[in-house]
C-alpha positions as CSV (number, residue, x, y, z in Angstrom):
1,M,10.6,-4.0,-38.7
2,R,10.7,-5.1,-35.0
3,V,7.8,-2.9,-34.0
4,F,5.8,-4.0,-37.1
5,A,6.4,-7.7,-36.5
6,F,5.6,-7.3,-32.8
7,S,2.4,-5.5,-33.7
8,L,1.2,-8.3,-36.0
9,W,1.9,-10.9,-33.2
10,M,0.1,-8.7,-30.7
11,V,-3.0,-8.1,-32.8
12,G,-3.4,-11.9,-33.5
13,L,-2.9,-12.9,-29.9
14,S,-5.2,-10.1,-28.7
15,A,-8.0,-11.2,-31.0
16,L,-7.7,-14.8,-29.9
17,C,-7.8,-14.0,-26.2
18,N,-10.6,-11.5,-26.5
19,S,-12.8,-14.1,-28.2
20,V,-12.2,-16.5,-25.3
21,A,-12.8,-13.8,-22.7
22,A,-16.2,-12.9,-24.1
23,Q,-17.4,-16.4,-23.2
24,A,-16.1,-16.5,-19.7
25,V,-17.0,-14.6,-16.5
26,G,-14.2,-13.9,-14.0
27,E,-11.0,-11.9,-13.6
28,E,-9.4,-10.3,-16.6
29,Y,-5.7,-9.5,-17.0
30,Y,-4.7,-6.2,-18.5
31,V,-1.1,-5.4,-19.6
32,T,-1.1,-1.8,-18.4
33,I,1.3,1.0,-19.6
34,G,-0.1,3.9,-17.6
35,V,-2.7,5.0,-14.9
36,F,-4.1,8.5,-14.8
37,G,-6.5,10.5,-12.7
38,V,-7.2,12.8,-15.7
39,Q,-9.0,11.3,-18.7
40,N,-7.2,13.5,-21.3
41,N,-3.8,12.1,-20.2
42,A,-5.2,8.6,-20.8
43,L,-6.3,9.6,-24.3
44,R,-2.9,11.0,-25.1
45,L,-1.0,7.9,-24.1
46,T,-3.6,5.7,-25.9
47,A,-3.0,7.7,-29.1
48,K,0.7,7.5,-28.7
49,A,0.7,3.7,-28.3
50,N,-1.6,3.3,-31.3
51,Q,0.8,5.3,-33.4
52,L,3.5,2.6,-32.4
53,G,1.2,-0.1,-33.8
54,F,-0.5,-1.3,-30.7
55,N,-4.2,-1.9,-30.3
56,S,-4.2,0.3,-27.2
57,Q,-7.4,1.1,-25.2
58,Y,-8.2,2.7,-21.9
59,A,-10.9,2.1,-19.3
60,I,-11.8,3.4,-15.9
61,N,-11.4,1.5,-12.6
62,P,-14.7,2.5,-10.9
63,L,-13.4,1.7,-7.4
64,L,-10.3,4.0,-7.6
65,K,-11.8,6.5,-10.2
66,L,-8.6,6.1,-12.3
67,Y,-8.1,5.6,-16.0
68,Y,-6.0,2.5,-17.0
69,V,-4.3,2.5,-20.4
70,Y,-3.5,-1.1,-21.6
71,V,-2.3,-2.7,-24.8
72,F,-3.4,-6.3,-24.2
73,Q,-6.4,-8.0,-22.4
74,S,-7.0,-11.7,-21.7
75,D,-8.6,-14.0,-19.2
76,D,-5.6,-16.2,-19.5
77,K,-2.9,-15.2,-16.9
78,R,-0.1,-17.0,-18.7
79,K,-0.7,-15.3,-22.0
80,A,-0.9,-11.9,-20.3
81,Y,2.4,-12.3,-18.6
82,A,4.0,-13.8,-21.8
83,F,2.9,-10.6,-23.6
84,L,4.2,-8.4,-20.7
85,I,7.7,-10.0,-20.9
86,K,7.9,-9.5,-24.7
87,L,6.6,-5.9,-24.4
88,R,9.2,-5.0,-21.8
89,A,12.0,-6.6,-23.8
90,E,11.2,-5.2,-27.3
91,T,9.5,-1.8,-26.7
92,Q,9.9,1.5,-24.7
93,F,7.3,0.4,-22.2
94,K,9.8,-1.0,-19.6
95,D,7.5,-0.2,-16.7
96,A,4.5,-2.0,-18.0
97,W,2.6,-4.3,-15.5
98,V,-0.4,-6.6,-15.3
99,F,-3.6,-5.4,-13.6
100,T,-5.9,-8.2,-12.5
101,G,-9.6,-7.5,-12.1
102,K,-12.4,-5.7,-14.0
103,L,-12.2,-2.3,-15.7
104,G,-15.0,-0.2,-17.1
105,E,-18.2,1.3,-15.8
106,D,-20.4,-1.8,-16.7
107,Q,-18.6,-5.0,-15.4
108,G,-15.5,-4.7,-17.6
109,Q,-17.0,-2.7,-20.5
110,V,-14.2,-0.6,-21.8
111,V,-14.0,2.6,-23.8
112,K,-12.3,1.9,-27.1
113,E,-10.4,4.3,-29.1
114,P,-11.3,4.6,-32.8
115,T,-9.0,2.8,-35.3
116,V,-5.9,4.9,-36.1
117,T,-5.8,5.8,-39.8
118,T,-2.6,5.6,-41.9
119,E,-2.5,9.4,-42.2
120,P,0.2,11.0,-40.0
121,V,-1.1,12.2,-36.7
122,K,0.4,15.3,-35.2
123,E,1.7,14.8,-31.7
124,P,-0.5,16.7,-29.3
125,V,1.0,19.3,-26.9
126,I,1.3,17.7,-23.5
127,T,1.1,20.2,-20.7
128,E,1.2,17.5,-18.0
129,P,3.9,14.8,-17.8
130,V,2.8,11.3,-18.7
131,I,2.7,9.1,-15.6
132,T,3.7,5.5,-16.4
133,E,4.2,4.2,-12.9
134,P,1.3,2.4,-11.2
135,V,-0.5,4.5,-8.7
136,K,0.3,3.6,-5.2
137,I,-2.2,4.1,-2.4
138,D,-0.8,4.8,1.0
139,P,-2.2,2.7,3.8
140,P,-4.2,4.5,6.5
141,K,-2.1,6.1,9.1
142,E,-2.2,4.6,12.6
143,I,-3.8,6.9,15.1
144,K,-1.9,6.9,18.4
145,Q,-3.7,7.3,21.6
146,P,-2.5,10.3,23.7
147,V,-0.3,9.3,26.7
148,V,-2.0,10.1,30.0
149,K,0.6,11.5,32.4
150,R,0.4,9.9,35.8
151,V,0.2,12.4,38.7
152,A,1.8,11.4,42.0
153,K,0.1,11.9,45.3
154,G,3.5,11.8,47.0
155,K,6.7,10.7,45.1
156,F,7.4,7.9,42.7
157,F,9.9,5.3,43.9
158,L,11.4,2.1,42.3
159,F,12.6,-0.3,45.0
160,K,15.2,-3.0,44.2
161,F,16.5,-5.7,46.6
162,I,20.1,-7.0,46.3
163,N,21.5,-10.1,47.9
164,E,24.6,-9.1,49.8
165,E,26.4,-12.4,49.3
166,T,25.8,-12.9,45.6
167,G,25.1,-9.3,44.5
168,N,22.1,-10.5,42.5
169,E,18.7,-8.8,42.4
170,V,16.0,-10.7,44.2
171,R,12.2,-10.3,44.4
172,G,10.3,-9.2,47.4
173,E,8.2,-6.6,49.2
174,I,9.0,-3.6,51.3
175,H,6.7,-2.7,54.2
176,L,6.4,0.9,55.4
177,S,4.6,1.9,58.6
178,E,4.0,5.0,60.5
179,S,5.7,3.7,63.7
180,K,7.6,0.7,65.0
181,T,4.5,-0.6,66.9
182,A,2.0,0.0,64.1
183,T,0.0,-3.0,63.0
184,Q,-0.8,-1.6,59.6
185,Y,1.6,-0.9,56.9
186,Q,1.9,-0.2,53.2
187,A,3.4,-3.0,51.0
188,F,5.3,-2.3,47.8
189,K,6.8,-4.9,45.4
190,A,10.3,-4.6,43.9
191,D,10.9,-3.5,40.3
192,E,7.6,-1.6,40.2
193,V,7.2,2.2,40.1
194,V,5.0,3.1,43.1
195,D,3.5,6.3,44.4
196,V,4.6,6.7,48.1
197,T,2.7,9.3,50.0
198,P,4.5,11.3,52.8
199,P,4.2,9.9,56.3
200,R,1.8,11.6,58.6
201,N,3.7,11.1,61.9
202,A,5.5,13.9,63.7
203,D,9.0,12.5,62.7
204,G,8.1,12.6,59.0
205,A,9.7,9.2,58.5
206,Y,8.6,5.6,57.8
207,F,9.7,2.6,59.9
């Protein structure tokens, strides 16, 4: 009795909303119970829902090339979500959800299933499990740039300067020259990894 009463309520609400949607242009709201990449799977779930008393239909999403099976369509968002709440609470379709947009090859034109007769319909043999979860599309993977290894001309050093009185690290530069009387020198800042080339003097040391 609950399924029959729900079906009558669903058919009346669906007819009212579809008449309003035919006069408006914009987004549609589809209470969806399954999404498939194979059309035969969409046909099977549509037939199963119709056996339970729903006016179930399916249509293709031309952007994703997937078939959406839905039991309610409206251009009124509130009515669609009210139907969804009742569907989840009173039927087996606990994972139903609302798709917002346009389905069908020709701006929302949908493929309708023929009306189910009162004669008993044999359950078809399903070789592939029915997928009732929404299809999730993984975001594109981030491409990481290869790390270029730095080649040293001499050796890498990291100079740090410490205040003898306080023990705190201070900023500054270190000057390296080839001799005590040299007028030219190499300057390196603290806390930076620097490439120090070997000295060219006979002592093999910097001053």
